[in-house]
TORROZA-996992 format. One record per residue (C-alpha): residue number from 1; residue in three letters; chain; x, y, z. Coordinates in steps of 0.25 Angstrom, whole numbers, plus 2048, in hexadecimal, padded with zeros to 3 digits. Each point is the difference from the previous one (the first is absolute). Example, Ala and Ser with C-alpha at 12.3 -4.5 7.8 and 13.67 -1.06 7.14 Angstrom:
! residues 2
    n  res  chain    X    Y    Z
    1  Ala      A  831  7EE  81F
    2  Ser      A  806  80E  7FE
***
This chain:
! residues 392
    n  res  chain    X    Y    Z
    1  Met      A  1A4  A92  748
    2  Trp      A  7F1  804  7FE
    3  His      A  802  808  7F5
    4  Arg      A  809  7F7  7F7
    5  Glu      A  7F2  7FB  7F8
    6  Arg      A  7FD  80E  7FD
    7  Pro      A  806  807  7F3
    8  Ala      A  80E  807  7FF
    9  Gly      A  7FB  80D  800
   10  His      A  7F6  800  80D
   11  Ala      A  80A  7F7  809
   12  Arg      A  802  808  80E
   13  Ser      A  806  7FA  80D
   14  Trp      A  7FD  805  80E
   15  Arg      A  80D  807  7FF
   16  Thr      A  7F9  80B  7F8
   17  Leu      A  7F7  804  808
   18  Leu      A  809  804  80B
   19  Pro      A  804  80E  801
   20  Glu      A  80D  805  7FA
   21  Gln      A  80A  801  80C
   22  Pro      A  805  80F  804
   23  Ser      A  80E  804  7FA
   24  Arg      A  80A  804  80B
   25  Ala      A  7FF  80E  7FD
   26  Asp      A  7F1  7FE  802
   27  Ser      A  802  7FB  80D
   28  Ala      A  80B  809  806
   29  Pro      A  7F6  80A  805
   30  Ala      A  7F8  7F6  809
   31  Val      A  80E  7FA  805
   32  Arg      A  804  80F  804
   33  Gly      A  7F3  803  807
   34  Ala      A  801  7F3  806
   35  Val      A  80D  802  806
   36  Arg      A  7FD  80E  804
   37  Val      A  7F2  7FC  807
   38  Thr      A  809  7F4  808
   39  Val      A  80A  808  805
   40  Ala      A  7F5  80D  804
   41  Ala      A  7F9  7F5  808
   42  Val      A  809  7F7  806
   43  Ala      A  809  80C  806
   44  Gly      A  7F4  807  808
   45  Phe      A  7F9  7F1  802
   46  Tyr      A  80C  7F8  808
   47  Pro      A  804  80B  809
   48  Ala      A  7F2  805  805
   49  Ile      A  7FC  7F2  802
   50  His      A  80B  7F8  805
   51  Leu      A  808  80D  808
   52  Leu      A  7F5  809  804
   53  Asp      A  7F5  7F7  802
   54  Arg      A  7F5  807  7F9
   55  Pro      A  7F8  7F7  7F7
   56  Val      A  7F7  80D  7FA
   57  Leu      A  80C  807  7FE
   58  Ala      A  805  7F4  7F7
   59  Leu      A  7F4  7FE  7FB
   60  Tyr      A  7FF  80D  7F8
   61  Thr      A  810  802  7FE
   62  Leu      A  7FC  7F3  7F7
   63  Phe      A  7F3  803  7FA
   64  Val      A  804  80F  7FB
   65  Pro      A  80C  7FC  7F6
   66  Val      A  7F6  7F4  7FB
   67  Ala      A  7F5  80A  7FE
   68  Phe      A  809  80D  7FA
   69  Gly      A  80A  7F6  7FA
   70  Leu      A  7F9  7F4  7FA
   71  Leu      A  7F1  803  800
   72  Ser      A  800  80E  7FA
   73  Pro      A  805  803  7F1
   74  Leu      A  809  80D  805
   75  Pro      A  802  808  7F4
   76  Gly      A  80F  805  7FB
   77  Ala      A  80E  7FC  803
   78  Gly      A  804  7FD  80E
   79  Arg      A  803  810  804
   80  Arg      A  7F1  803  7FC
   81  Arg      A  7FB  7F3  807
   82  Ala      A  808  804  80C
   83  Gly      A  7F9  80E  800
   84  Thr      A  7F2  7F9  7FD
   85  Val      A  801  7F7  80C
   86  Leu      A  805  80C  809
   87  Arg      A  7F5  809  7FC
   88  Ala      A  7F5  7F4  803
   89  Val      A  804  7FF  80E
   90  Pro      A  7F8  80B  806
   91  Ala      A  7F4  7FB  7FA
   92  Ala      A  803  7F2  803
   93  Ala      A  801  804  80F
   94  Ala      A  7F3  806  800
   95  Leu      A  7F8  7F5  7FA
   96  Ile      A  808  7F6  80A
   97  Thr      A  7FC  809  80A
   98  Leu      A  7F0  801  7FA
   99  Gly      A  801  7F0  7FF
  100  Thr      A  805  7FE  80F
  101  Tyr      A  7F5  807  807
  102  Leu      A  7F6  7FC  7F4
  103  Ala      A  802  7F3  804
  104  Ala      A  7F7  800  80E
  105  Ala      A  7F4  7FB  7F7
  106  Thr      A  7FF  7F8  7F5
  107  Trp      A  7F4  80A  7FA
  108  Ser      A  80A  80D  803
  109  Ala      A  80C  7F7  7F8
  110  Ala      A  7F8  7FD  7F5
  111  Leu      A  7FB  80F  7FD
  112  Gly      A  80E  804  800
  113  Met      A  805  7F7  7F6
  114  Leu      A  7F5  805  7F7
  115  Leu      A  804  80D  802
  116  Val      A  80F  7FE  800
  117  Gly      A  7FE  7F7  7F3
  118  Phe      A  7F8  80B  7F9
  119  Val      A  809  80B  803
  120  Leu      A  80C  7F9  7FC
  121  Val      A  7FA  7FA  7F4
  122  Val      A  7FC  80F  7FA
  123  Gly      A  80D  805  805
  124  Ala      A  808  7F7  7F7
  125  Ser      A  7FA  805  7F3
  126  Leu      A  807  80D  804
  127  Gly      A  80D  7FB  7FC
  128  Pro      A  80A  7F5  7FF
  129  Arg      A  808  801  80C
  130  Ala      A  7F2  800  808
  131  Ala      A  7FC  7F4  7F8
  132  Gly      A  80D  7FA  806
  133  Val      A  7FD  801  80E
  134  Val      A  7F2  7FB  800
  135  Pro      A  802  7F3  803
  136  Ala      A  809  803  80C
  137  Leu      A  7F9  80B  805
  138  Gln      A  7F3  7F8  801
  139  Leu      A  808  7F2  805
  140  Cys      A  804  809  80C
  141  Tyr      A  7F2  804  802
  142  Ile      A  7FA  7F1  801
  143  Leu      A  80D  7FA  807
  144  Ala      A  7FD  80B  80C
  145  Cys      A  7F2  7FE  800
  146  Phe      A  801  7F1  802
  147  Pro      A  7FA  7FB  80C
  148  Pro      A  805  800  80D
  149  Tyr      A  7FC  80E  803
  150  Ala      A  80E  805  807
  151  Pro      A  801  80F  800
  152  Gly      A  80C  7FF  80B
  153  Thr      A  809  7FA  7F4
  154  Leu      A  7FE  80C  7F8
  155  Ser      A  80E  805  803
  156  Asp      A  807  7F4  7FC
  157  Arg      A  7F7  800  7F3
  158  Leu      A  803  80D  7FD
  159  Ala      A  810  7FD  802
  160  Gly      A  800  7F3  7F9
  161  Leu      A  7FB  809  7F5
  162  Ala      A  80B  809  802
  163  Val      A  80A  7F5  800
  164  Gly      A  7FC  7F8  7F3
  165  Ala      A  7FE  80D  7F7
  166  Thr      A  80D  804  804
  167  Ala      A  807  7F2  7FD
  168  Thr      A  7F7  802  7F3
  169  Val      A  805  80C  7FB
  170  Leu      A  80E  7FD  804
  171  Cys      A  801  7F3  7F7
  172  Glu      A  7F8  808  7F5
  173  Arg      A  80A  808  7FF
  174  Leu      A  80E  7F9  803
  175  Leu      A  7FC  7F1  7FE
  176  Leu      A  7FF  7FD  7F1
  177  Pro      A  7F8  80D  7FC
  178  Glu      A  7F7  7FE  7F5
  179  Pro      A  808  807  7F4
  180  Glu      A  7FB  80D  7F9
  181  Arg      A  7F6  7FE  7F4
  182  Pro      A  7FE  80B  7F6
  183  Ser      A  7F4  808  803
  184  Tyr      A  7F5  804  7F7
  185  Arg      A  807  80E  7FE
  186  Ser      A  80D  7FA  7FA
  187  Arg      A  7F8  7F7  7F8
  188  Val      A  7F7  809  7F8
  189  Ala      A  80E  809  7FF
  190  Asp      A  805  7F2  7FA
  191  Gly      A  7F4  801  7F7
  192  Leu      A  803  80E  7FB
  193  Glu      A  80F  7FF  7FE
  194  Leu      A  7FC  7F5  7F8
  195  Ala      A  7F5  809  7F6
  196  Ala      A  80A  80B  7FF
  197  Arg      A  80C  7F8  7FB
  198  Ala      A  7F7  7F6  7F7
  199  Met      A  7F9  80F  7F9
  200  Arg      A  80E  804  7FF
  201  Glu      A  807  7F5  7FA
  202  Leu      A  7F3  7FE  7F7
  203  Leu      A  802  80F  7FB
  204  Arg      A  80D  7FC  7FD
  205  Gly      A  7FE  7F3  7F8
  206  Gly      A  808  7F9  809
  207  Ala      A  7F7  7F6  808
  208  Asp      A  7F6  7F5  7F9
  209  Gly      A  7F1  804  801
  210  Arg      A  7FD  7F1  805
  211  Glu      A  808  7FD  80A
  212  Thr      A  7FF  80E  807
  213  Ala      A  7F2  7FD  7FE
  214  Glu      A  802  7F4  808
  215  Arg      A  808  808  80B
  216  Leu      A  7F6  809  802
  217  Arg      A  7F5  7F7  802
  218  Ala      A  808  7F9  80B
  219  Ala      A  804  80C  807
  220  Gly      A  7F0  804  800
  221  Arg      A  7FE  7F2  806
  222  Glu      A  809  802  80B
  223  Leu      A  7F8  80C  805
  224  Arg      A  7F3  7F8  803
  225  Leu      A  7FE  7FF  80F
  226  Ser      A  7FF  7F1  7FF
  227  Arg      A  80E  800  7FD
  228  Thr      A  803  80A  80B
  229  Ala      A  804  7FC  80F
  230  Pro      A  7F6  802  808
  231  Gly      A  808  809  809
  232  Thr      A  804  809  7F4
  233  Arg      A  7F2  802  7FB
  234  Pro      A  7FA  80D  800
  235  Thr      A  7F4  7FC  804
  236  Gly      A  7FE  80C  80C
  237  Ala      A  7F4  809  802
  238  Gly      A  808  80C  7FF
  239  Ala      A  802  809  7F3
  240  Arg      A  80F  7FC  7FF
  241  Asp      A  7FB  7F2  7FF
  242  Arg      A  7F6  801  7F7
  243  Ala      A  807  80A  7F7
  244  Leu      A  80C  7F6  7FE
  245  Ala      A  7F7  7F4  7FD
  246  Gln      A  7FA  808  7F7
  247  Ala      A  80E  804  7F9
  248  Gly      A  802  7F1  7FF
  249  Tyr      A  7F3  7FE  7F9
  250  Ala      A  803  80B  7F6
  251  Thr      A  80D  7FB  7FE
  252  Arg      A  7FC  7F4  7FB
  253  Arg      A  7F6  805  7F7
  254  Phe      A  80B  808  7FB
  255  Leu      A  80B  7F5  7FF
  256  Asp      A  7F6  7F7  7F7
  257  Leu      A  7FD  80B  7F8
  258  Leu      A  80D  803  7FD
  259  Ala      A  802  7F1  7FE
  260  Val      A  7F4  801  7F3
  261  Leu      A  807  80C  7FB
  262  Ala      A  810  7FA  800
  263  Pro      A  7FD  7F6  7F5
  264  Gln      A  7F9  80B  7F8
  265  Leu      A  80C  80B  801
  266  Arg      A  809  7FF  7F4
  267  Pro      A  80A  80B  7FD
  268  Pro      A  800  80B  7FC
  269  Val      A  7F4  803  809
  270  Asp      A  7F6  80B  7FD
  271  Leu      A  806  80E  805
  272  Pro      A  7F4  802  80A
  273  Ser      A  801  7F3  806
  274  Ala      A  80E  800  801
  275  Val      A  7FD  80D  808
  276  Leu      A  7F8  7FA  809
  277  Leu      A  808  7F2  802
  278  Arg      A  80C  808  806
  279  Gly      A  7F7  809  808
  280  Leu      A  7F9  7F4  806
  281  Ala      A  810  7FA  801
  282  Ala      A  804  80C  809
  283  Ala      A  7F3  7FF  808
  284  Cys      A  801  7F0  804
  285  Ala      A  80E  804  803
  286  Asp      A  7FD  80B  809
  287  Glu      A  7F5  7FA  807
  288  Ala      A  808  7F3  803
  289  Ala      A  80B  808  807
  290  Ala      A  7F6  808  809
  291  Leu      A  7FB  7F2  804
  292  Arg      A  80D  7FC  804
  293  Gly      A  802  80E  808
  294  Ser      A  80A  807  7F6
  295  Arg      A  7F8  80B  7FD
  296  Pro      A  7F1  807  802
  297  Ala      A  7F4  7FA  7FA
  298  Pro      A  7FC  806  7F2
  299  Gly      A  7F5  804  7FD
  300  Phe      A  7F6  7FC  7F5
  301  Glu      A  7FD  80D  7F9
  302  Arg      A  80D  7FE  7F8
  303  Ile      A  7FA  7F2  7FA
  304  Glu      A  7F3  807  7FD
  305  Glu      A  807  80D  7F8
  306  Met      A  806  7F5  7F8
  307  Ile      A  7F4  7F7  7FE
  308  Glu      A  7F9  80F  7FB
  309  Arg      A  80C  802  7F6
  310  Tyr      A  801  7F1  7FB
  311  Ala      A  7F0  801  7FE
  312  Ala      A  801  80C  7F7
  313  Ala      A  80C  7FC  7F8
  314  Arg      A  7FC  7F0  7FD
  315  Gly      A  7FB  7FC  7F4
  316  Val      A  803  7FB  7F3
  317  Pro      A  80C  809  7F8
  318  Pro      A  7FD  804  7F2
  319  Asp      A  80B  7F8  7FB
  320  Leu      A  7FB  7F1  805
  321  Arg      A  800  7F7  7F6
  322  Gly      A  7F8  7F3  804
  323  Asp      A  7F5  7FD  809
  324  Pro      A  7FF  80A  80C
  325  His      A  7F8  7F7  809
  326  Pro      A  80C  7FA  806
  327  Leu      A  806  80F  805
  328  Leu      A  7F3  802  805
  329  Arg      A  800  7F4  808
  330  Arg      A  80F  803  806
  331  Gln      A  7FB  80E  804
  332  Ser      A  7F3  7FC  805
  333  Thr      A  808  7F6  809
  334  Leu      A  80A  80A  805
  335  Leu      A  7F7  80A  803
  336  Ala      A  7F8  7F7  808
  337  Ala      A  80F  7FB  807
  338  Ala      A  802  810  803
  339  Val      A  7F2  801  807
  340  Ser      A  804  7F4  809
  341  Ala      A  80D  807  803
  342  Val      A  7F8  80C  805
  343  Thr      A  7F9  7F7  80A
  344  Val      A  80E  7FB  804
  345  Ser      A  807  80D  802
  346  Ala      A  7F3  807  807
  347  Ala      A  7FF  7F3  80A
  348  Leu      A  80F  800  803
  349  Ala      A  7FF  80F  805
  350  Leu      A  7F6  7FC  809
  351  Thr      A  809  7F5  805
  352  Ala      A  80A  80B  807
  353  Gly      A  7F3  804  809
  354  Arg      A  7FE  80E  7FB
  355  Arg      A  7F2  802  7FC
  356  Arg      A  802  805  7F3
  357  Pro      A  7F5  805  7F8
  358  Thr      A  7FB  7F6  7F4
  359  Thr      A  7F8  80B  7F8
  360  Gly      A  7FC  7FB  7F3
  361  Leu      A  801  7F2  802
  362  Pro      A  7F4  7F6  803
  363  Val      A  7FC  802  80E
  364  Glu      A  7FB  7F1  802
  365  Glu      A  80E  7FC  7FD
  366  Phe      A  807  80A  80B
  367  Trp      A  7F3  801  809
  368  Tyr      A  809  7FD  80C
  369  Ala      A  80A  80C  7FD
  370  Gly      A  7F9  80B  809
  371  Ala      A  7FB  7F7  80A
  372  Ser      A  805  7FF  80E
  373  Thr      A  806  7F3  806
  374  Pro      A  7F5  7FF  80A
  375  Arg      A  7F6  800  7F3
  376  Leu      A  809  7F6  7F9
  377  Trp      A  801  7F7  80C
  378  Trp      A  7F0  802  801
  379  Val      A  7FE  7FC  7F3
  380  Arg      A  809  7F3  801
  381  Ile      A  7F7  7FC  80C
  382  Ala      A  7F3  802  7FA
  383  Asp      A  805  7F8  7F4
  384  His      A  800  7F4  809
  385  Leu      A  7F4  803  806
  386  Thr      A  7F7  803  7F6
  387  Pro      A  7FD  7F9  7F4
  388  Arg      A  802  80C  7F6
  389  Ser      A  80C  809  7FF
  390  Val      A  7FF  80E  808
  391  Val      A  804  80B  7F6
  392  Phe      A  803  80F  804
***
């Protein structure tokens, strides 16, 4: 082989340059999707072409399952994917109708493609569900405006859309449906519950600080949007998605600060810090329960009151012997973690859809709290149209 003359540490074979083969678990979603698309396409295509002898109807019954089930990254599990397809059918019908009549001339079809593409791409920025169906909707227009110009076949085209969409919905719901994945809300709740347990264990002295810190950091990394399935990311333009995303960022910072604090805590903990840790543990447990829907979302005022009491009571005890700097560092880190917990609590209160006042909190953090939904949509669209962010 060509690499035999090279040093042993630098020998490489062409096999090492090939990508790794995906595992069966990684390939399972693609296999399930292929089965669903095949069954949905075949169920409408062959009866339309052989029994009814209507090739246009057959073409669209074949095309719709491929466009929605294969070429579009539909978010969520089977039920949510089926609902997304159903909601997109009216828009697909309008685009097929528009493309059918604009196919009369090349210039009109091209201008329609420019307009449709612009609207769909801008609309995709409003949320993951809208972004998931954009490829299928764009393909519906492209297929309809492609020559020949045949407005008399519009009824067959729309009938093919209806049959193909129905078959796609049924297969998404009944045939090897995609399993439910943990939502971002549940992942934030898991992180808060872990924080509550960790603080209680550290106060009792029953946990190793380094191991607890590693678990907290790992939980924080799992809240990154890059580690979240596209369909479950809170990337919508509305206030709820913005608040949930902010709650996730603040929870990550809270967990990271607790991870810094964990190796430093050695019982007995000074009394002001112990009181604040117990209060934060209770608040985290309540917020996790609110995220899971078992209780109303608590306000951030309770944590603010605990911070005020802690700021007034903390300090170096008069009977402390030794260097006071480790104690002051622990107290500063705990205070920073408590401030992050305020942001978490305020953001979670906004995820319920109630426009609660955020008096006393930075306006820049919660600028969206009092904005209407149309204004929030406009801010998102304007951010994609201009090089600078628009702030109201």
